[in-house]
PLY file of the C-alpha trace (Angstrom):
ply
format ascii 1.0
element vertex 201
property float x
property float y
property float z
element edge 200
property int vertex1
property int vertex2
end_header
-17.39 -12.44 -32.22
-15.28 -9.45 -33.55
-11.53 -9.99 -34.21
-9.42 -9.13 -31.57
-12.21 -9.09 -29.15
-11.15 -10.37 -25.80
-13.97 -12.43 -23.91
-13.42 -11.87 -20.10
-14.42 -14.10 -17.35
-17.12 -13.44 -15.01
-19.45 -15.23 -12.29
-22.44 -14.11 -10.34
-20.69 -12.25 -7.91
-17.41 -10.69 -10.09
-19.32 -9.29 -12.96
-19.89 -6.05 -14.71
-23.46 -4.66 -14.28
-24.21 -2.29 -17.15
-27.28 -0.72 -15.66
-25.19 0.42 -12.98
-21.91 1.54 -14.73
-20.83 3.77 -11.99
-20.04 1.08 -9.90
-18.01 -1.03 -12.66
-14.31 -1.15 -11.69
-11.84 -2.17 -14.42
-9.31 -4.70 -13.29
-6.64 -7.07 -14.56
-5.86 -6.43 -18.37
-9.33 -4.37 -18.76
-7.23 -0.74 -18.21
-4.24 -2.38 -16.47
-2.07 -4.12 -15.76
-1.98 -2.13 -12.41
1.21 -2.12 -10.60
2.27 -2.13 -6.80
1.52 1.62 -6.47
-1.94 1.31 -7.77
-2.74 -1.25 -5.50
-0.81 0.51 -2.85
-3.00 3.71 -3.96
-6.24 1.84 -3.43
-5.38 0.27 0.05
-4.52 4.19 1.16
-7.82 5.57 -0.31
-9.58 2.44 1.57
-8.00 3.52 4.66
-8.77 7.11 4.18
-12.25 6.28 3.85
-12.85 4.03 6.80
-11.06 6.42 9.07
-13.72 9.10 7.69
-16.17 6.71 8.91
-15.02 6.85 12.57
-17.51 8.42 14.80
-20.52 8.11 12.53
-23.79 6.52 13.93
-24.10 2.78 13.71
-20.42 2.03 13.38
-18.42 0.75 16.49
-14.52 1.86 16.81
-13.75 -1.56 18.50
-14.57 -3.21 14.92
-13.52 -0.58 12.40
-10.34 -0.63 14.10
-9.19 -3.99 12.43
-10.01 -2.90 8.70
-8.48 0.24 9.34
-5.04 -0.79 10.50
-5.01 -3.75 8.31
-5.56 -1.55 5.08
-2.96 1.10 6.35
-0.51 -1.75 7.20
-0.88 -3.31 3.77
-0.83 0.09 1.90
2.69 0.37 3.52
3.94 -2.62 2.68
2.82 -2.68 -0.99
4.23 0.97 -1.30
7.77 -0.28 0.05
7.49 -3.22 -2.38
6.86 -0.44 -5.05
9.87 1.94 -3.86
12.37 -1.58 -4.18
10.74 -2.31 -7.80
10.94 1.07 -9.20
14.04 2.33 -7.43
15.88 -0.35 -8.63
15.18 0.13 -12.18
16.87 3.56 -11.69
19.89 2.13 -10.14
20.13 -0.88 -12.63
20.24 -3.11 -9.20
18.94 -6.59 -8.94
17.53 -5.81 -5.65
14.14 -7.40 -5.13
11.38 -7.15 -2.15
11.17 -10.34 -0.08
7.88 -11.93 -1.03
6.39 -11.93 2.77
4.23 -9.69 4.98
7.65 -8.59 7.20
8.27 -4.89 6.52
11.64 -4.57 8.19
13.97 -6.17 5.80
12.03 -4.30 2.68
12.20 -1.07 4.34
15.96 -1.44 4.61
16.49 -2.39 0.97
14.13 0.52 -0.08
16.39 2.98 2.29
19.35 1.77 0.38
17.95 2.39 -2.68
16.37 5.78 -1.88
20.15 6.69 -1.07
21.80 5.02 -4.06
19.43 6.94 -6.38
19.67 10.32 -4.37
16.15 10.72 -4.27
15.21 14.24 -2.82
13.13 13.18 -0.02
13.08 14.61 3.57
15.16 13.18 6.15
12.09 13.77 8.64
10.02 11.81 6.08
12.42 8.84 6.15
12.36 9.04 9.98
8.57 8.95 10.02
8.03 6.09 7.84
10.86 4.05 9.64
8.93 4.47 12.79
5.58 3.71 11.25
7.28 0.43 9.95
8.89 0.07 13.31
5.37 0.41 15.30
3.58 -1.95 12.84
5.99 -4.72 13.14
5.93 -4.26 17.20
2.30 -5.07 16.63
1.74 -6.73 13.58
4.98 -8.37 12.23
3.29 -10.73 9.93
0.49 -9.10 8.59
-2.13 -11.54 10.61
-2.93 -9.77 14.00
-5.63 -7.29 12.34
-6.76 -9.73 9.99
-7.63 -12.31 12.63
-8.90 -12.64 16.49
-6.32 -15.26 17.22
-3.26 -17.25 15.56
-3.48 -20.58 13.92
-2.42 -22.08 17.30
-5.70 -20.54 18.98
-3.56 -17.72 20.51
-5.64 -14.48 21.03
-4.15 -11.32 19.02
-3.59 -7.83 20.93
-4.07 -9.60 24.24
-1.52 -7.40 25.52
-2.81 -4.20 23.99
-5.85 -2.61 25.65
-6.61 0.90 23.09
-5.99 1.88 19.55
-6.74 5.63 19.25
-8.11 6.04 15.61
-7.23 9.91 15.57
-4.09 8.98 16.54
-3.74 6.57 13.66
-5.46 8.85 11.31
-3.10 11.75 12.11
-0.30 9.39 11.13
-1.85 8.38 7.93
-2.53 11.87 7.00
1.25 12.83 7.11
2.44 9.86 5.63
-0.09 9.23 2.66
1.04 13.33 1.62
4.60 12.43 1.04
3.86 9.01 -0.19
2.21 10.71 -3.18
5.22 13.11 -3.46
7.85 10.15 -3.67
5.91 8.54 -5.95
5.84 11.98 -8.28
9.66 11.88 -8.14
10.11 8.38 -8.38
8.09 8.27 -11.80
9.85 11.68 -13.07
13.19 10.29 -12.71
12.00 7.10 -14.67
10.54 9.06 -17.32
13.54 11.25 -17.88
15.74 8.35 -18.26
13.51 6.48 -20.66
13.41 9.94 -22.69
17.26 10.26 -22.85
17.39 6.77 -23.74
14.98 7.46 -26.71
17.38 10.57 -27.69
20.45 8.55 -27.51
0 1
1 2
2 3
3 4
4 5
5 6
6 7
7 8
8 9
9 10
10 11
11 12
12 13
13 14
14 15
15 16
16 17
17 18
18 19
19 20
20 21
21 22
22 23
23 24
24 25
25 26
26 27
27 28
28 29
29 30
30 31
31 32
32 33
33 34
34 35
35 36
36 37
37 38
38 39
39 40
40 41
41 42
42 43
43 44
44 45
45 46
46 47
47 48
48 49
49 50
50 51
51 52
52 53
53 54
54 55
55 56
56 57
57 58
58 59
59 60
60 61
61 62
62 63
63 64
64 65
65 66
66 67
67 68
68 69
69 70
70 71
71 72
72 73
73 74
74 75
75 76
76 77
77 78
78 79
79 80
80 81
81 82
82 83
83 84
84 85
85 86
86 87
87 88
88 89
89 90
90 91
91 92
92 93
93 94
94 95
95 96
96 97
97 98
98 99
99 100
100 101
101 102
102 103
103 104
104 105
105 106
106 107
107 108
108 109
109 110
110 111
111 112
112 113
113 114
114 115
115 116
116 117
117 118
118 119
119 120
120 121
121 122
122 123
123 124
124 125
125 126
126 127
127 128
128 129
129 130
130 131
131 132
132 133
133 134
134 135
135 136
136 137
137 138
138 139
139 140
140 141
141 142
142 143
143 144
144 145
145 146
146 147
147 148
148 149
149 150
150 151
151 152
152 153
153 154
154 155
155 156
156 157
157 158
158 159
159 160
160 161
161 162
162 163
163 164
164 165
165 166
166 167
167 168
168 169
169 170
170 171
171 172
172 173
173 174
174 175
175 176
176 177
177 178
178 179
179 180
180 181
181 182
182 183
183 184
184 185
185 186
186 187
187 188
188 189
189 190
190 191
191 192
192 193
193 194
194 195
195 196
196 197
197 198
198 199
199 200
């Protein structure tokens, strides 16, 4: 083995295939490490692809609704945790995200950090994210409702809900995913400016 070459793990399921390299995905330190925003971005992309599949022949909305809503919810959860992590760097704050699937407390922390950094984000965007967080928390407060048909105790999930219109979810997703990328661009620009200023000083 060449000096400095690292042998990565693999098994029969999670392994490279060099005959189909277009399907290989780099993970861990092989191209990474990836951060919370990268993971959020992946879940936003997965949600977008699933939403595009709605109405396609052979696919059933009544089944697609679960992975669509789960991926959308998880993308938002990861993005909020990213906001806290990177905005805390800008403020020199010791703020950290709660390591749970609840969105409320983390979104409150993120909003405080947005105010402290005076991040140039539109008040309507904050209001929309707040509404989406509230709506998600009403239906799925712990990240389990769209993941399983019933609770650990055997209680049926979504028993009091009848219909989720995936076009409505898609409309909200389309608006939110656009400004999420914009926020990321602004935050990373601010962090780079701080790093550059420190390098000059």
